[in-house]
N, C-alpha and C positions, 0 to 999 in steps of 0.2 A: 259624551261618550263613554263608554264604563271604563270604569276604575281598573280593574281587572284585564284588559285591554290596553291601557295604556302603561302598568308598570306591573313587571314581575312578583315573582311575588316574594322574591330573594331585594328587590327592591323597596316593594314597601317596609319590609322587614327591616333595611337597612334607615330609612326615614323614619319608619316609630321609632328606631332606637337612638337615633339623633336628636328627638323631638322628647324619649321621657327621660335625656341622658340631658340637654340645656334646660330642663323642667326645675329635676328634682338633682338636691345635691351628690356629688359620691362615696361613695358608704365607705367607712378608715375601720378599720381593724385590726389595731397595734402598726406593723406596720408595710399593712396592705390595704390597698387599697380598687376598691370596685366599682364599672357604674354600673343605676341601678338599674339599667338593659339587662346588662348580666346576671347581674341577679336574682331578677323577674325570673331569665328565661333560665337561670337553673333550682332557681329553689320552687316555683311554680312552672311548669310549662304548659302547666293549660288556661293557666291564667295572662300566662305570656301569649299563646296562640288568642283568646279573648281579646285582650287591649289589642292588637295586630288588631282582627279583624273590628275592630268600634274602631279606628284610627285608620282606617281605610273606609267602612258605613262615614266617617267625616268625610273623610276627601272624593265621596262621590258626595255625599250629599253640596259640598263646593262643588263642586260639577258641573253637578245640574240646577245650582242658580247661577250659574257664568251662565 
């Protein structure tokens, strides 16, 4: 099954963000704390979208192996 049929774009982004936030530590600047997914999405939206697409490709490969 195609991963884009199984999940919406919003669901894929949410899953991607959860993965990033689990793998990388929070970023602290003074008293402020940011999640890695927030930093990537806001500082480099193109790299963020590439990362989401790569995550979807990874999920598709996993789906194909099952």
